[in-house]
N, C-alpha and C positions, 0 to 999 in steps of 0.2 A: 526461532520460535516457527516452527510447522502453521501454515498459518488455518491448512482445514482441521489440525489438531485443535489450536487450543480453539478456532469456532463450533467444531462440535462440541467440544466440553462447555461452552457458555452457554448451550443450549439455540444459538442463532446458523449452523450450518443449511438444517435440511429444508427451510424455503428460500434458499438459497438460487435459485436455475438461474436465473443468467447473471455472467459474470466480465470481469476485467480485472485481465492482469498486466501491470505495469511494469514495465521495467522485465520481459519475460525471459529476457535472455535462450534459450534454447527448449524452452517450454517445459521445463522438469513440476510444478506447478501445473499448467493448463495441462500439461497428458493429464496427471493423478486427476484431476477437477472432471476432465472431459469422461471419462473412465467410471465416474461416480455419479453421470447422469449430466451431467451441466452445460450450459453452451457454452458456450470462453469467445469471446473475443480477447487479443492479447497486442500489445504493443512494445515496443522498441524500438530505440536509435536505429541497436544494427539488426541485420539480418540474421535468424539463424542458421545455424549446418544446417539442416537438417531440416524440412518439413516436419510439423506437427499435426498428424492426424485429428482433423475433428476438429482442429480452431481456426478458430478468420484473423492471420494474421496482418498485422500495418506498421511497415519501417518507418515512424514517425515519434516526435521528441512528445512528451506529455502536457507541452506548455501550445506547442501542434494543436494535439487531438485534444484541445479544452476546448479550444479555438470553434474548429469548425464541427465539434463530435453535436449529437440532438439525440442520445440515447438515454436512455435509465438505468441502469444496472441493480439486480436486488444486493448483487455483493462485485467490491472495487477492492480493489489484492496490488499494496505498490511497497511491495518487499527492496531494501535496500536501492532505493532511488532520489529519495531527498538530499542525500548529499552531493551528487552532482548539481544541483538546479543554482539556482542562486537568488528567484524567488519562492523557500517551500514554503513560506505558505502560503500565496495566495496558490500553491496547485494543491495546495492539501485543504485546500476552501473550497477550487473548483470540482476537485473526485469528492471533496465530501459533498458538494452539491447534484452530483447523480450518482448517489448508493443508498441503498437504505442501510444497508453494512457497509462499516468502510474501516479497511485493516491497513495498515502502515506501520512501517516501522522507519525510525530513522538515529542516526547519528546522534552518543553527548557530547560534552566537554571532556570527559575522559582520557576519549580514543585516537589512539598512536596515532590519523590522521586528521584529527582537531585544528590542525593546522594550513593545512590542505586545501580541506574542504569543509562544506556547510552544513556546520553544528548543528541541535536543536535542542534544550536542559529540556527533563522532561515536566518540569513546570511550566516550561515557558509551553508548552503542548499543549499539557492540560490546559493552563488558562485560556487557548484558542474555544472551547468547547464548552458547553450548556454542562456539570455532571451527572445531570441527570441521564445523558446521551453517551459517558464514557461507561460502557460494561467490561473496560480489561485497559491495563495498564500496567504495564514493568520496564524494568530494566533488569538488565545482565551486561555485567560486569568478567572478562575472562580470554585467556590468549585461544590464538586459534591461526588456521590459514585463511588467506588471497585466493582466489582464482589461481593467482599468479605464480602461488606456493608456500607463497613468504607465511613467518607469523609473523601477526603483531597483536595488539589488547585491543578486545573489542571495549566497545561501549555501547550497547544496541539501546534503545526506546523499540517498545509494542505496544503501538492501540490497536482498541476495538471500539468506532464507534456507532453507535446503534440509531437510526434517524428515522423509521420508521412508525417511533412515536410523536414524531412532529411532521405537523402540513410543513408541504412543500416552502410556504413563503415563510416556517422558520423551525430552520431547523437548527439542528444541534451545536451552530457557529453560533460563539461569543464577536465575531470582526466579521468587518461586510469587506470584501474584496472588490 
């Protein structure tokens, strides 16, 4: 699901001026955000193949970034990242702590790669957050192409968490990590 479209549809996009794009790859989302007037920091474990105009890019893992980061962002986007991580719940908690609005996806247990990567069920993720902080959650089941061009069955969970209503010490999380 396109994060910009979904955030506009939920009415949460306009107030988001500073953005962290986690797992930015070559900056498709980051570039669009810059065009829309946002200040964008982007991270990925691999360097982009070309410079991403207007984006402050750092080659770093999300875990290492969270250990050194001191900034807060109006919006954090983490698309197709959680399945690569050993402890996605800890990263979800860490990114949620630095975000006003948190958009993220994770693979579900019916995904073709469920036996090869870390998956989280829809209900498992929902249980991490206070219900009033969850502004969108959906599941998609579809065949599609991978970056390598292979066809696979995708089970993708999408979430939008709004922390703007919570004091910093009482974010929308249910867990402590």
